[in-house]
N, C-alpha and C positions, 0 to 999 in steps of 0.2 A: 430326898434321899430315892436311890435308884436300886431294885429290885433286881436282881440276875439270878439266873439258874446256873448251877455248875455242871453242865452236860457231860463233861468226862468222867467224872466219879460216878454218874447213873449207869454209862455204857459197862465200866468196868464191873459194877455189881450183876449186869445183866450176862455177862462174859463168863463168868465164874458159874452162874446159872444153868448155863447153856450145856447141853451134852458134850461131850468131848471131842466130838467131830466136828463141831462147829466154833470150837475155839480157834481164835485166829492165832498164827506165830507171832512171837513178841515184836518182830520187825514190824508186821503189820498193824500189829495194836499198839505201840508207840506212835506208827504213822498217824492212825487215826486221832490219837491224843494229841500229837503235834498240829495235825489241822484243825483240831477243835479249840486250842489253845489261840490259834493263827486268827481263827473267825471270831473269838472272845475280844483278842486284841483290837482286830477292825473294828468290831462292833462298839466295843468303848470308845475308838477313836470317833466314830460318827457321833456317838453322844457328846463328845467334848467338843467337835467344832459346831455341833446345833446349839450348844450352852454359849460356847462364845459367839455366834450369832444373834443369839436373843440377849445377851448381855452388851454386843454392840447396838442393838435397836434400842434397850433401857436406856443407855449411858446417850442415845443420840450422837453415836459415832458412827459417821457415813464413811469415814474412811477404811474404818475395820470392817463395818457390813460389806461395802463394796468390794474389799479383798476377798471376802467368803464367798461373794456370788458371782457366776458367769454374769458377763456384759448382756447377753441376750436372756439370762434366766426368764421363764415364764410362771405365770402365778393366776389363781383364783381367789380372791379376796374378798369381805366384805365390802370394804371400800370400793371395790372394783365393780360393784353392782352386776355381778354375775355375767362379766366379761373378761375374756382370757386377755390378759397383758404381758406384753413382751417388752423386757430392756428394763434399765435401772431408771429412767426417767420418772416414771410413774413413783417407786420408793424413795427417790431423791427430794420430791413434792414434801414428801410428810417429813423428812430430815430438816428440810429449811424452814418449814412454817410450822412445826409443833415445838421450837425450843425457844426457850426465854433465856434472858442472861442468866438465871438461876433455874435449872430445870428440878421438876419434880423428883421425889424419892421414889423411885420405882423400884421393886423387886420380881424378877421373873423366875418362876419355878419350871423346870421340865418335868413333868409326871410320867410314867409308867409308859416310859418309852420301849418301842418294839422296832428292832432294827432288821432289815431282810438285805442282804447281801447278796450283788449280783456280780458274781465274779470279781475279778481283784480291783477295777475299776469302777464300781456303782454298786450304790447302797440306796435304800429307802428307808425313812424312820418316821414312825407314826407316833404322836404323842399329845398328852395334854398338857397345854400352856398356859398355867396359873399365875396372873398378873395382879402385884399389890401395887396402892397406891394411896396418895392421902389426896383427898378431895379438896375443893375450895372452902367446904366449911372445916377442913382440919381433920374430917373422919376418916378412918382406914376403910377402904375399898377393895375390893377384888374383883377380876374379869376373869371368865375362862374360856378358852378357845381349842379347837381341837385342830392340830396342824399335821400335816405329810410333808416330808421334804425329800426332795430326790437329790442326791449327791453324787457326782461324776470326780474321779480323780485325774487329774491333770498333771503332765510333766513339767517340772517347775513350779507349779502353782499348788500342788497338794489338792485337797478335797475342796471343791467349789459346788455351790447348791445350783442346780439348774433349773427347778421347779419347785414351788410351794402351793399348796391347797390349804385353806385356811376356812372352817368354818366357826359361827360363835360369834362375840363381841369384837368390833374392828380391835386391832392392837394397839394402834398410839391412843396416848391418853391426850387428849387436849389440852390446853390452858385454862380452857373452861372448867373443867374437869377436878383442876389440881390447886390447891395452896403453896405461894412460892415462899 
């Protein structure tokens, strides 16, 4: 579940309580509400594309994953051992080498997303990534990581991830961890 705040109703209440001299004209007021609605829609879009990317990782779908990422995406990840990685080859290695004929049942939940819009073409999202899976003994397990992703809106491609920073457990659930 994703919790969001409706900022537009809070701003309307504040305007009613303000002294008459500070109340905006209706055209300005509705413009503010329209801007807030537009921001809310953009933030929801960032959460949606982030969930799509996480689903592609869980399903080991490199084609979908690569469509959502810039070819020169950079990252700091536990698997990179503190090094800044650029490009998709690093990521492709895990897609190619962590997939058996039958993949493990993996469920990824995006918790507490916080989206910052950076103009019309940029956004940053920080969230908790909770990954549930079945280990090699048949026991349900969970792993948690903290992630931040930077998205850039490109003409013709839509939103693409240009940077990711992850702390916590490695994202890939290896075949040694899972029951097939």
